[in-house]
N, C-alpha and C positions, 0 to 999 in steps of 0.2 A: 093420319093425314089431316091437315087443317080443313075445316069445313066452312061453308059460307055462313057468315054471322046470322044469328036468329034475331038479333036486336038492332034497332036503328041507332045510329050515332046520336049522342046527346048534343045539345047546342054548343057545349063547351069542349067538344072532343079535341079540337085543334089545341086549345090551351092546355088540356091534360097531357097531350102527347109532347108538348113543347117543354115540359119540365126538364131541367138539365140533369144529366147523369152525375152520379157521385161514386167515386171509387169506394168499394165497401170497406177495405181495411187500409188504415194508415201504416204503410210498411216501413216508414222511416225508423220505427223502433226495432225492426228486425236487424240483427247484426249485418253490417255491410260485407259484401264479398271482397275478401282481401286477396286480390289477384297476385300480388307479389309473393305473399306467403305460399300460396299453392304452386306457383311457378318455381319458386326456390325448392320446395319440397319434392317436386317431380324432376328436378334437374338431373340428378344422378341416381334415379330409382332403378331397382333391379327386379326383373321378373322372378317370382318365387312360385308361381302355380299357374295353371291354365286348364280350361275345360272346353271341349267342343260339344255343342248341342246339335245333334243330328236333325235333319229336316223332319218336320211334323212330330217333334218330340220335346221333352223338357229335361233339364238338369239343374241341380243345385250347386252352389259354390260358396266357399267361405272367404270372407274378407276381414282380416283383423282391423281394428280401429287404427287410424293413422296410415292406412295403405290405400292405394289407388286400384281401381278395377276398370277395365276397358272392354267394351262390347264391340267386336270387330265383324265387319262384313268381309267374307273371305272367298266366296266362290261365285256369288251372284246376288242380285237384289233381293233382300229378305228382311221382313219385319219381325221383331221380337217383342214378346209381352213379358214385362219384368215385375216380379214381386220382390220386396225386401222386408226382412224381419230382423228384430233384435236377436242376436245369436243366443242370448241367455234367457229370452222370454219371447216366444213366438206369438204371444198375444199382442205384443207391440209390433206393429207393421206399418207399411206405407199407406198414407192417407191421401189418395189422389184428389179428393174433393177440396181439402184444405190447401193442398199444394197449388191447385188451380186458383183458389181464391187469393192466396198470398202472392202468386206470381202471375200466371196467365194460362190460357187454354193449352199452350205449347211451351215447353221449357227448353232452355239452352244454357250456355256457359254462365256461371254465376248464380243460377237458380239452385234451390235446395229441394230435396225430397223429404217431406215432413211425415212424422209418424202420427198414428191415430190417438184419439183421446183415451185415457186421461194423460198421456205422456207428452204429446205435441212438442217434438224437438226435431232438429234436422238429423235424418239418418245418413244422408249423403249429400255432397255438393258437386254439381256438374262443373268440371274443370276444363274440358275440351270437347268441342263438337265440330267435326269436319263438315257438317251440313248447315252450319250457321249462316252460310251465304244464301240459303234458300229464301229466308224471310217469309213473306206472304205472296202467294200467287194470285192471278186474276180471278180464280174461283173462291178466294178466301182461305185456301188451304195452307197449312204449315206442317212442320215436321216435329216429331216427338210429342204426341199429345197426352194430356191427362183428362180428356173428356170421355173417350170411349171406355167401355168396361173391358171385356175380353170375349172372344167368341166361346160359346159354351154349348154343351150337348142338349141342354134343356130347351133353350130358344130354338136350336136347330131342329129338335124333334117337333116342337110346336109348329114351326113353319113348313117343315119338309116331311114330317112323319117317319123319320128314320133315325136309327142310333148311329152316331158317329163318335168315335172315341179318341180323336186326335185334335179336337177343339183345344184352344189354349187353356181353358179351364181344366180340362182333363189332363193335358200335358203337365200343367203346373201341379195338379193334385198327385199325379204319378211321381213327379220329381220330388215333391216333399216327402212322400212315403218312402221312396228309395234313398233319399239323402238324410233322413232322420229315423227315429225309432217310432214314429207315429203310425197308426193304422190308417186306412183310407177314411174311416169314419171320423177320425181325429183331424186328419190333414185337410179334407175338403172345406170345413168351415173356416180355416185360417187363410185359405187362398182368397185373394182380394183383388179389387180393381187395380189396374196396372198402369205403368208408364209404357206407352206404346212406342217402343224404341224404333226409330227410322220410319215409322208410319206417317203418311201424308194424309191429313184429314181436315175437315172444316164443317161448316153448316151451309146448306144451299141458301142462296140469297132470296129465293121466292118462298119456299116452304119451311126453311130453317131446319131441315133434316140433316142429321149427321151423315156425312159422306166420307168415302175413302177414294183415293186415286193412286196410281202407280207411284211407288216411293222413288225418290231421286237417289237412294243409296246405291253405291257401287263398291266392288271389292277394293279394300284399302281404306274405306271410311270407317270411323269409329266414334263412339260416345264414351267419354271417360269421366269417372267420378271418384271422389275422395270419401272414404268411410269415416263418418264422424263418430261412430260407435262400432263395436264388433257386429258384423252383419252375416246373415245367411241370405244369399240371393237365390232366386229361382227364375229361370228364363225358359220361355217357350218359343220355338221357332214356329210362327204362325202357319197353319195350313193354307193360308191365303197367299203365301210367297211375298210378292211385293205389294199385295192387296190392290192390284190394279184391275182385277176382273172378278174374282169370287173368293169366298173363304168357306171353311167347314166342309171341305171335300178333298179328294185326292187328285183332282184334275189340273190343278195349277202347279207349275214348276216351283219347287222349294229348294232351299239351300241351307247348309249349316251356318251357325253363328259361333264365333270363337271368343271365349272370355279369358282375359289375362289379368293376373293379380300382380301388383308391383309394390315392393317395399322401398320407401325412401331411404336415402343414405343416413348413416348414423349421425345424429345431432341435427338433422334437418328439421325436426319438429320441435325444437327447443321452445318452450313457453306455450305450446299448444296443449289444450285439454279437450277431452271428449265432450260432446254436447250433453246438457243436463235436461232431465225431464221437466215439465212445467212446474212452476212453483205455486200454482193454485192450491189452496188449502183443501179443496175436495169436499166441503161440507154441504154445498148446494142449498144453503139457507136452512138446513135441517138442524 
């Protein structure tokens, strides 16, 4: 919690605070979102696979490059925590921090989910978001954030003194173990900070603390993405349900989430190529 300052303001405090903000990254160099390409690619797509993630659990799913995947709300308002991996190298995975810096604290149609260093390339592009109408509310909240981490049993034990095995970190760990040939010791370190699908979050205006509030998601809503490389996804149905009251317990109503995989029609991806890893030489001055 912020504490009362120990030091008196200097005489030029107002001048220091008045400095103009500068956007950290010039994103004009990032490839533009080609809406027409993605719309044409999805026009006659066909569903080829689907996975249902039960409440307070996690599942993996596979998305070949050039396919779409859709996370659907099906029974009630439910938040999901999403991990993405390179299907051929799970050390390459979603980098929420860089995604946040290149786009914003919350993502929507046209934004990309970037991978970690040293790869730094788009893993997926968001192509449809039925909650894009939400925008920013009076509390400063928005939907689909890349600022929160994931509820985990370690923080929960520190704060509550109990073991709880259905936090999103544990759900994702179990999902990776069950969906790959990894042991739990191998899987847990690759589980990473998430895209909080459907979650409504922000920072309080007075103390600037991370907050959550009831998600606006309803059955029929979905978030859809295009796989820019071969992907393994892992999705947890958060024990917080719509995250409007609590999390990391069994007291909140929770619902499944349904993942669908779609293949574009033959010829729809003509001229498209999968994204390439960073061209940086990797010497780091050595």
